[in-house]
N, C-alpha and C positions, 0 to 999 in steps of 0.2 A: 733113838728105840722106844723110850719111855712114851713121847710125844705120838709116835705112829701107833702104839698099842692103845693110848687112850683114844686116838680117833677113831680106830677101829671099833673099839668099845663103844663109843657115843653113836657111830653110825650104826652098828648093831642095834642098840638101844633104841634108836629113832626109828629104824625099821620094824622092830616088833611092836612099838607102841604103835605106830602107825597102821600096820596091818590089823591089829587085834581091835583098835578103839575105833576106826571108821573115819569117815570124813566130818561128821558132826564134831567128834570129840578133837580131831585136828585142828578145826575153826575155833574151838573153846580154847585150846591150849594156847593159840596164836593170838586170840584177842588178850588172854591173861597175860601173855609174855608183853605185848605192846603196852597194855595197861602198867605193867611194872616199870618198863623202860621210861615211860612218860611221867612216873611219880616225881615229883620235885625232890624229895627227900633221897631217891636213889640217884638221880641227876646230878644232885650236890654232892654225895658221895665219890661217884664217878670221877667228877671235875676235881674233886680234892685229891683222889687218890693219883689222877694222871698230873695234877700240878706237883705234889710231892715227888711223883715219879720223875719229871723234868728237873726237879730242883736237885735230887741226887744223881740224875744224869750229868747234870751241869758240873757238880763237885767232881764226879768221877773222872769226866773229860779234863777238867783242868790237872788234876792230880797225875793222870795219865800224860797228859801233854807236858806237863813240868818235866816228868820221868823220861820220857822218850826223846823230847827235844826236838834237835835238827835232823834226827836219824830219819824221818818221814819224808817219803817224797812230796814234792809241791802240790801235786793234784790232792792228794790225802789232805794236808793241812789247810788248802782252799775249801775242800767240802768240810772240813769240821769248823771252820770259822763261819762259813755260810750257814751251817745248822745252828751255831752259836747266836745268831743273827747279826755278825759283825762282817755281813757280806761287802766285798769290795765293789764300790760301784762309782762310775764316772771318776776315779783315781783316789777316792775317799772311803773310809770306812763309814758304814752307816749301822745304827741301832736299830733293831726292830723291838719295840718295847711291849708289843702287845701278840707277840708270836704265840702261837698255842693255847690262846685264852678263849674263851668263847661269851657270847652275850646272854647265857641262860641264868 
């Protein structure tokens, strides 16, 4: 419910800003947002946050996997192992060492 309320509030705010400001202001805000997103410091911070999130998610998945064990269906365990980068290919497990990284 909280996310729906946040979405509706953002939608209403966008509508109000858009109707009052007009097309020129919209173009200015759009350019400012693109410039912000292209800033190397912002990109590095976003990549760092994503990498930290992947590390914590990997640790959490390992802990949950240890606790749940063999109680999960094989379809779920196959998907989890694929997401971890140990997908089963041609009868062997493979490691994807660059999954989720970028060249920025």
